[in-house]
C-alpha positions as CSV (number, residue, x, y, z in Angstrom):
1,M,28.2,4.9,55.3
2,P,30.3,8.0,56.2
3,A,29.4,11.4,54.5
4,I,31.8,13.3,52.7
5,V,31.0,17.0,53.0
6,G,32.7,20.2,51.3
7,A,33.0,23.5,52.5
8,F,29.9,25.3,53.8
9,K,29.1,28.6,55.6
10,V,26.6,29.1,58.6
11,N,25.4,32.6,58.6
12,S,23.5,32.4,61.9
13,V,22.2,29.8,64.1
14,G,19.1,30.3,66.6
15,T,18.7,29.4,70.1
16,S,17.1,26.1,69.5
17,S,18.4,25.4,66.2
18,I,20.8,22.4,65.1
19,V,23.8,22.5,62.6
20,H,24.3,19.0,61.4
21,V,27.1,17.6,59.1
22,G,27.5,14.0,58.7
23,D,25.7,10.9,59.9
24,V,23.5,11.0,62.8
25,I,21.1,8.7,64.5
26,T,18.8,11.1,66.6
27,I,18.6,14.9,66.7
28,S,16.7,16.2,69.7
29,P,16.8,20.0,70.1
30,H,15.4,21.6,73.3
31,S,15.2,24.9,74.9
32,E,13.8,26.8,77.7
33,V,12.1,29.9,78.3
34,K,10.4,31.7,81.1
35,T,7.7,34.5,80.1
36,F,6.6,37.5,82.2
37,A,3.4,39.3,81.4
38,G,1.2,41.6,82.9
39,A,-2.6,41.7,83.1
40,G,-4.4,41.4,80.0
41,S,-1.2,40.2,78.0
42,F,-2.4,37.2,76.4
43,N,-6.1,38.2,75.7
44,T,-7.3,37.5,72.0
45,G,-10.5,37.7,70.3
46,D,-12.9,40.2,68.7
47,G,-14.5,43.2,70.7
48,L,-12.4,42.7,74.0
49,N,-13.0,45.3,76.9
50,I,-10.2,45.0,79.2
51,Y,-9.8,47.2,82.1
52,N,-6.5,47.1,84.2
53,Q,-6.0,49.5,86.9
54,N,-2.4,49.6,88.4
55,S,-1.2,46.3,86.9
56,V,2.1,44.9,88.3
57,T,4.0,41.9,87.2
58,N,6.1,40.4,89.8
59,T,9.2,39.1,88.2
60,Y,11.1,38.2,91.5
61,D,12.2,34.4,91.4
62,N,14.1,33.2,94.5
63,D,15.0,29.9,93.3
64,V,17.9,29.9,90.7
65,I,16.8,27.0,88.6
66,D,13.1,26.3,87.6
67,Q,13.6,23.4,85.4
68,P,17.2,22.0,84.8
69,S,17.9,21.2,81.1
70,T,21.1,19.2,81.8
71,G,20.6,15.5,81.0
72,N,17.1,16.3,79.6
73,F,17.2,14.7,76.2
């Protein structure tokens, strides 16, 4: 059955958000992200002792596309 929708206002839409108005069968949001982090960046816990001397994060990536998202539904 078709939906009848009145006026609505969208203030903001995030990168992996969906604005849906009306009928739908399937909604499948997807997004990609590449994270660069130096030594000791993702350490969690109590009483950590981390010693990083001259930490360097190499962000050079010679290929253009790591994982294509076209047709990836």
